Each structure stands twice: as structure tokens, then as C-alpha cells.
C-alpha positions as CSV (number, residue, x, y, z in Angstrom):
1,M,61.1,21.8,-2.6
2,D,62.6,24.5,-0.5
3,E,59.3,26.2,0.7
4,G,57.9,22.9,1.7
5,V,56.3,19.8,0.3
6,R,52.9,20.1,-1.3
7,L,50.5,17.3,-0.2
8,G,47.1,17.8,-1.7
9,T,46.1,21.3,-0.8
10,A,48.1,21.5,2.4
11,Q,51.6,22.9,2.6
12,L,53.9,21.1,4.9
13,P,56.7,23.3,6.3
14,N,60.3,22.6,5.5
15,G,62.9,21.7,8.0
16,R,64.0,25.4,8.6
17,Q,60.4,26.4,9.2
18,R,59.9,23.5,11.6
19,L,63.1,24.5,13.5
20,L,62.0,28.1,13.7
21,R,58.6,27.0,15.1
22,A,60.3,24.7,17.6
23,R,62.5,27.6,18.8
24,E,59.5,29.9,19.1
25,L,57.7,27.2,21.2
26,L,60.7,26.7,23.4
27,E,60.9,30.4,24.1
28,T,57.2,31.1,24.6
29,T,55.7,28.0,26.2
30,D,56.3,25.5,29.0
31,L,55.8,22.6,26.7
32,T,58.2,19.6,27.1
33,V,60.8,19.0,24.5
34,D,58.8,16.0,23.1
35,H,55.7,18.2,22.8
36,V,57.6,21.0,21.2
37,A,59.0,18.5,18.7
38,S,55.5,17.1,18.0
39,H,53.8,20.6,17.6
40,S,56.5,21.9,15.3
41,G,56.6,18.9,13.0
42,L,59.9,17.5,14.1
43,G,58.5,14.3,15.5
44,T,60.3,13.4,18.7
45,G,62.4,15.1,21.3
46,G,65.4,13.2,19.9
47,S,64.8,14.6,16.5
48,L,64.5,18.2,17.9
49,R,67.8,17.7,19.8
50,Q,69.6,16.6,16.6
51,H,68.2,19.5,14.6
52,L,69.2,22.1,17.3
53,S,72.6,20.5,17.7
54,R,73.2,20.5,13.9
55,H,71.9,24.0,13.1
56,I,72.8,26.1,16.2
57,D,75.1,23.8,18.2
58,M,72.9,23.7,21.2
59,T,70.7,21.3,23.1
60,P,67.1,22.3,23.9
61,A,68.2,22.8,27.6
62,A,71.1,25.0,26.5
63,Y,68.8,26.9,24.2
64,L,66.3,27.5,27.0
65,S,69.0,28.6,29.3
66,A,70.4,31.1,26.8
67,F,67.2,32.5,25.3
68,T,64.5,32.3,27.9
69,H,63.9,32.9,31.6
70,H,62.7,29.4,32.3
71,P,64.3,28.2,35.6
72,H,64.4,24.6,34.4
73,L,63.6,22.4,31.4
74,K,60.6,20.1,31.6
75,T,61.0,16.7,30.1
76,D,58.7,13.7,29.7
77,R,61.2,11.4,31.4
């Protein structure tokens, strides 16, 4: 389903909505990449990196550098 997957009464966001949420979190919070991925429904930082690379040809660090004023990218590593 394009709008998401219906599971009981809850609506799960589709991949595009998850990626938009992840981008919003990257721009507006100091969450780590792994936490952004988790909070946006993308699972892991690796999954977020793959989605960003596939859809906008950027890593999370490059996205932060281009679209925010964060001086550095926090990671869990």
C-alpha cells in the first residue's frame, strides 16, 4: 500500500514518510544517526544511510552538513 501498511487500527508509515521523518529529525535534533533511524521507523543507522544514499545521494553526515548548522555529527560509535 502506498500510504502505509494497515496493522490492526494503527497505520504504519511507508518508506517515504519514514525518510521524511528521519530528515526532519536530522535537521531539528541532536539525536545520533542510530536514534534518528529508530525514531523514524527505519531501524538502524545503516538502514538510514542506505535510504539517504539511495533517495538523495547523501550520507547522514553530508545531509547534516548541507542542511543544518550542526558543527559535527554525533554517532553511537
